[in-house]
matplotlib code that plots the C-alpha trace (Angstrom):
import matplotlib.pyplot as plt

x = [101.5, 98.9, 96.9, 97.0, 95.7, 92.9, 92.0, 91.9, 89.7, 87.4, 87.1, 86.4, 83.7, 82.1, 82.2, 80.7, 78.0, 77.2, 76.9, 74.6, 72.4, 72.3, 71.5, 68.7, 67.2, 67.3, 65.6, 62.9, 62.4, 62.0, 59.6, 57.6, 57.5, 56.4, 53.7, 52.5, 52.3, 50.4, 48.1, 47.5, 46.9, 44.4, 42.6, 42.3, 41.1, 38.6, 37.4, 37.0, 35.0, 32.8, 32.2, 31.3, 28.9, 27.4, 26.9, 25.3, 23.0, 22.0, 21.3, 19.1, 17.2, 16.7, 15.3, 13.1, 11.8, 11.1, 9.3, 7.2, 6.5, 5.2, 3.0, 1.6, 0.9, -0.8, -3.0, -4.0, -5.1, -7.0, -8.6, -9.8, -11.3, -13.1, -14.5, -15.9, -17.6, -19.0, -22.5, -22.6, -21.0, -20.2, -18.3, -16.4, -15.3, -14.2, -12.3, -10.4, -9.6, -8.3, -6.2, -4.7, -3.9, -2.3, -0.2, 1.0, 1.9, 3.9, 5.6, 6.6, 7.9, 5.4, 4.2, 5.3, 2.9, 1.8, 0.8, -2.3, -5.1, -8.2, -11.2, -14.2, -17.8, -17.5, -20.1, -19.9, -22.3, -24.7, -25.9, -29.5, -28.2, -28.2, -25.1, -24.0, -22.4, -19.4, -18.6, -14.9, -12.7, -9.2, -6.5, -3.5, -0.7, -2.5, -5.9, -9.0, -11.3, -14.9, -15.7, -19.3, -19.8, -22.7, -23.0, -25.7, -26.4, -28.0, -28.2, -27.7, -29.1, -27.3, -28.3, -31.7, -33.9, -36.9, -34.8, -33.0, -35.9, -36.8, -34.9, -37.4, -40.5, -42.8, -40.7, -41.2, -43.9, -42.2, -38.9, -38.1, -38.1, -34.8, -33.1, -31.1, -32.2, -31.0, -32.9, -31.7, -33.1, -32.6, -34.3, -35.5, -35.1, -38.1, -36.7, -39.2, -37.9, -37.5, -37.0, -35.7, -35.2, -32.5, -31.3, -28.6, -25.2, -23.5, -25.7, -25.4, -21.6, -21.4, -23.7, -21.5, -18.4, -20.0, -20.9, -17.4, -15.9, -18.1, -17.1, -13.4, -13.8, -15.3, -12.0, -9.9, -9.1, -10.0, -9.6, -11.2, -12.9, -12.7, -15.9, -15.8, -18.5, -17.5, -19.8, -18.1, -20.6, -19.1, -22.4, -23.5, -23.5, -23.4, -25.2, -23.9, -26.1, -25.2, -23.9, -21.9, -18.2, -17.0, -17.6, -15.4, -17.1, -15.5, -16.8, -13.9, -11.0, -8.4, -10.0, -10.1, -6.5, -5.3, -7.1, -5.2, -1.9, -2.5, -3.3, -0.1, 2.1, 0.6, -0.6, 1.4, 1.9, -0.1, -0.2, 2.5, 2.1, 1.5, -1.2, -2.9, -2.9, -4.3, -7.2, -7.8, -8.1, -10.5, -12.7, -12.6, -13.6, -16.6, -18.1, -18.6, -20.0]
y = [-6.6, -9.2, -6.8, -4.3, -6.8, -7.9, -4.2, -3.5, -6.6, -5.6, -2.1, -3.3, -5.7, -2.9, -0.6, -3.3, -4.1, -0.4, -0.2, -3.2, -1.7, 1.6, -0.1, -2.1, 1.0, 2.7, -0.3, -0.4, 3.4, 3.0, 0.1, 2.3, 5.1, 2.8, 1.3, 4.7, 5.8, 2.7, 3.1, 6.8, 5.9, 3.1, 5.6, 8.1, 5.4, 4.2, 7.7, 8.4, 5.1, 6.0, 9.5, 8.1, 5.5, 8.2, 10.4, 7.6, 6.7, 10.4, 10.5, 7.4, 8.8, 12.1, 10.3, 8.1, 11.1, 13.0, 9.9, 9.5, 13.2, 13.2, 10.2, 12.0, 15.1, 12.9, 11.3, 14.8, 15.8, 12.6, 13.1, 16.6, 15.1, 12.5, 15.3, 17.1, 14.0, 12.4, 13.3, 11.1, 12.9, 9.7, 8.3, 11.5, 11.3, 7.6, 8.4, 11.2, 8.9, 6.2, 8.5, 10.2, 6.8, 5.7, 8.8, 8.2, 4.5, 5.7, 8.4, 5.9, 3.5, 0.8, 0.3, 1.4, 3.7, 1.0, -1.7, 0.0, 0.9, 2.7, 2.4, 4.5, 4.3, 1.4, -0.9, -4.7, -6.6, -9.1, -12.3, -10.9, -8.0, -5.4, -3.9, -3.7, -0.4, -0.6, 2.3, 1.6, -1.3, -1.4, -3.6, -4.5, -7.0, -9.0, -9.2, -7.4, -5.5, -4.4, -1.4, -0.4, 3.1, 4.0, 7.6, 7.1, 9.3, 8.3, 5.0, 2.2, -1.2, -3.6, -7.2, -7.3, -10.3, -11.9, -14.2, -11.3, -9.0, -10.1, -7.1, -5.0, -7.3, -4.8, -5.1, -8.9, -8.7, -5.9, -7.6, -10.5, -13.9, -14.8, -11.9, -9.4, -5.8, -2.4, 0.2, 3.7, 5.6, 9.4, 12.7, 15.2, 19.0, 19.3, 16.7, 14.0, 10.4, 9.0, 5.3, 4.3, 0.9, -0.1, -3.2, -4.9, -3.6, -6.8, -8.9, -6.1, -6.1, -9.9, -10.1, -7.5, -9.6, -12.6, -10.6, -9.3, -12.7, -14.2, -11.5, -11.9, -15.7, -15.0, -13.2, -16.2, -14.6, -16.7, -14.9, -14.4, -11.0, -9.4, -7.6, -4.4, -2.0, 1.4, 3.6, 6.9, 9.5, 11.1, 11.4, 7.8, 4.9, 1.4, -1.5, -4.6, -7.6, -9.4, -13.0, -12.5, -13.0, -12.8, -9.1, -6.6, -3.6, -0.3, 2.8, 5.2, 5.8, 4.6, 1.1, 1.0, 2.1, -0.4, -3.2, -2.5, -2.2, -5.6, -7.0, -5.7, -6.8, -10.2, -11.7, -13.1, -11.0, -12.7, -9.9, -7.8, -4.4, -5.9, -8.2, -5.5, -3.2, -6.0, -6.5, -2.8, -2.7, -5.7, -4.0, -0.7, -2.6, -4.1, -0.6, -0.7, -4.2]
z = [17.4, 18.0, 20.1, 17.3, 14.8, 17.2, 17.8, 14.1, 13.4, 16.3, 15.0, 11.5, 12.8, 14.8, 11.8, 9.5, 12.1, 12.4, 8.6, 8.5, 11.2, 9.5, 6.2, 7.8, 9.4, 6.0, 4.4, 7.1, 6.8, 3.0, 3.6, 6.0, 3.5, 0.7, 3.0, 4.0, 0.4, -0.5, 2.4, 1.5, -2.1, -1.0, 1.2, -1.6, -3.9, -1.3, -0.7, -4.4, -4.7, -1.8, -3.1, -6.5, -5.0, -2.8, -5.8, -7.8, -4.8, -4.4, -8.1, -7.9, -4.9, -6.7, -9.8, -7.7, -5.7, -8.9, -10.2, -7.1, -6.9, -10.5, -9.7, -6.7, -8.7, -11.4, -8.7, -7.4, -10.9, -11.3, -7.9, -8.9, -12.1, -10.1, -7.8, -10.8, -12.3, -9.2, -7.9, -4.8, -1.9, -0.1, -3.0, -3.4, 0.2, -0.2, -3.4, -1.7, 1.2, -1.1, -3.3, -0.3, 1.2, -2.0, -2.1, 1.4, 0.6, -2.4, -0.4, 2.3, -0.4, 0.9, -2.7, -6.1, -8.0, -10.4, -7.9, -6.5, -9.0, -7.8, -10.2, -9.2, -10.4, -12.9, -14.4, -14.9, -17.3, -15.7, -17.3, -17.6, -19.8, -17.0, -15.5, -11.9, -10.6, -8.3, -6.1, -6.0, -7.2, -5.7, -7.4, -5.3, -5.6, -2.9, -4.7, -5.9, -3.6, -4.2, -1.9, -1.3, 0.3, 2.5, 3.4, 6.1, 9.0, 12.3, 14.2, 11.6, 12.5, 10.2, 9.5, 11.2, 10.4, 12.0, 14.1, 15.6, 16.0, 19.5, 20.7, 18.7, 18.9, 17.2, 14.1, 13.8, 11.2, 9.2, 8.4, 6.0, 7.6, 6.2, 4.4, 6.5, 6.2, 7.3, 9.3, 10.1, 13.0, 13.0, 13.6, 11.0, 11.1, 13.5, 15.9, 14.9, 14.8, 11.3, 10.3, 6.9, 5.5, 3.0, 1.2, 3.2, 1.9, 2.9, 0.5, -2.1, -2.1, -2.1, -5.2, -6.9, -6.1, -7.7, -10.8, -11.1, -10.6, -13.3, -15.7, -15.0, -15.4, -18.8, -19.6, -18.4, -15.0, -12.0, -8.7, -5.3, -4.9, -1.5, -0.4, 1.7, 3.1, 4.2, 6.4, 5.9, 7.4, 10.5, 12.5, 12.8, 15.1, 13.6, 15.4, 13.5, 14.1, 10.9, 11.1, 8.0, 8.6, 5.0, 4.2, 6.0, 7.5, 8.4, 10.1, 9.7, 7.3, 9.9, 9.9, 6.1, 5.7, 8.4, 6.6, 3.4, 5.2, 6.8, 3.4, 1.9, 4.9, 5.7, 2.4, -0.5, -3.6, -6.4, -9.0, -10.6, -12.2, -15.7, -14.5, -12.5, -15.6, -17.7, -15.2, -15.2, -19.0, -19.0, -16.4, -18.3, -21.5, -19.6, -19.5, -23.3, -23.6]

ax = plt.figure().add_subplot(projection="3d")
ax.plot(x, y, z, "-o")
ax.set_aspect("equal")
plt.show()
């Protein structure tokens, strides 16, 4: 009898334990199912969120691309207008180089369209009542740049003065004792040697920078004007004897473009789009003073 009771209790305990195990397994299975469902729902939500973000990003990229493309097309139209109005071939070449360079900077997202302004063939009033012509003025977030173009062919001897004429002693009495001058040696159609003298473009562009600076100061804008000279004729050789270290000189478009890239990547940003546009309008107004 006792054995029967023990057996019955043991059987009941085993059955109850089996029930508890089965119930626990069912509970764990339900928890796994719920977790799987939650994980699946989270993944779907995350996927939908990423797809929405990607769609918004693509939309922004498309709008920006369209904006940049419109700006580039506008620059191309302006470039063609400049070509029609210019008479100086050298200045036309420089303008094309600058506009193409700007388009490339915009396309590569190095600058926004409104933070590089190219102003060709402008006139600034002088104190004596005359006006000074500027080949190109470039307005960037890093500063203001006066660019003088020289479309000179041949061997260009830049910055010659009497002190440095010992290399050409026969020129000693022909050049100014203090002022630097420019001589160009070339050959005419018959092959005869030609020698031409010109005003030193380094002094010329520095004087232009001072005149522009004075005008901007009169308009309550104090700034440093950067002076550049660009010799853009392909068939030339520049012999630079000038001691001037302030004015930057360039003999090809790659040098000129690299200079502006260095300015944009190494100098502090001092002007925003609004300020640049304001300076542009002030300079345009100077043409009517």
